[in-house]
C-alpha positions, 0 to 999 in steps of 0.5 A: 453527518460527516465525521471529522478526520481527527478523532475526538478524545472520547473516541480514544479511551484509556484502556491499556494495558489489559491482560492480553495487551501491553500499554503500547497495544502490542500483545503480551509475549505469549499471544504475540509469538503466535501472531508473529508466525509467518506462513511461508507456503501461503505467501509463496502461493500468493506471490505465484498467484499474483504473477499468474494473474498478470500473465492471464490478463496479458494473454487474454488481452493480446489473444482477443485484442478487442478494445473492451477486453484490452480496457478491462485488462488495463483497469484490472492492472491497477489492483494488480499493481496495488498487490505488488506494492503491498507484498513489497511492503511486507517484504520490506518489513521482512515478514513475507518469508521466515528466511531473510535471504528468501524474503529479500531476494523474492521481495527485490527481484519478483516484487519490488523491481517489477513494481518500479520500487527501490526496496532498499530506499523504501525500507529506510524511509518506511521505517522512519515513518513507523518510528514517528508518524508525521515526524521530521523524517516522514517520507510520505507527508505530502500524501497525508498533509493538507486535509481536510481540503476543498473537494476541488483540491482533491479532484485536482490531485486525483486528476494529476495522478490519473493522467500520469503527471505524478507518475512521470515525476517518479519515472523521470527520477528513475531515468535521471538516477542512471546519470550517476554511479550510485543512482545506477546501482539503484535504478539500473536493476529496476529498469533492467527488469522492466526491459526483461518484462517488455521483451518477455511479453513481446516474445510470448504474445507477439504484441509489442504494446502489451508491456507499455499499455498493460504494465507501465501505463497502469503504474503511471496512472491508475496506481497513482490514484489508488495509492493516493486514496489508500494513503488518505485512508491511512493517515490523511489529515492526522498529526503527530501523537504518541497515541497511534489512534490519533495518527492512523485511521481505522476504517471498516473493511468491505469486499470492494475496497479490499479488491481494488486498493487495500488487499492482503489485509492492509486495510487493518492499518491501525493494527499494523502501526500498533505492532509492525511485526505482525504479518499481514495474515494476522492483522485482523486477529490483532485488530480483534484484540484491540476492539475487544480491549476497547482500544478501537471504538465505533466512534473512532471507526469510519464506516467506509473509505467513501465516508473518510474521503468525504471527510477529507474533502469537506473543507468549505470553499 
């Protein structure tokens, strides 16, 4: 049986507040203080490890440039771009490092700009998303609306992502932005970092094609597919409500999904929307609190992302 995207009222019992959770679902101050602790050293390791993965993939693909090795590196760069986006999201919430200065500099220059993201604009739009999902200032409504749809409609959207049509719109917008002083302040550093990455990879490997094939093209194609699938898994087909359970999906987390498109605990997205001040490492703990309180129920939870996508593409022709 295909679950509906919109949960029934019976799946969202009124159980709050409890001794440990407030009426909003946020933990009481004593518990929240611990859950809000940012792990600076571990997050620094995560950032360094991510860049080491990029370097390793590029080095392997260019050193042993057999087609199947290059293809494997290209495919693995999709999940790499997802990781950059999720760490950027954490930095946008100022939850990556306890020092605001370190958080913003690392988030901007080592994460967001390499991933083609103007983090200042993203932060403003994303906070509007958190203030009121599906409200008038919702920046990502195009990703969430229109579901459930026909299977052919979802295939068409994913195909546009996979062949670079969606990606080109974003990249062309960056190029056009350089035509004005304000736009250059936003797009200039991003394009400048891309030039540094291209030159650096070329000098380090002797392969001019390393950057466009293993960095730019996966961002233009794979990342778009993975980003759309993740967005559907987070809010697809839902609508405005005061209850976070009616605006954000809950999905059982599995290893393959966590590797490909919901790393760094981002799959515990309902917990993130209940309390956006909780760093990514502690989201599973908050989710466990919500489950223990009866706020998150089995009737509310999709057993997998595949089950959710089937519900998203269940509309009859």
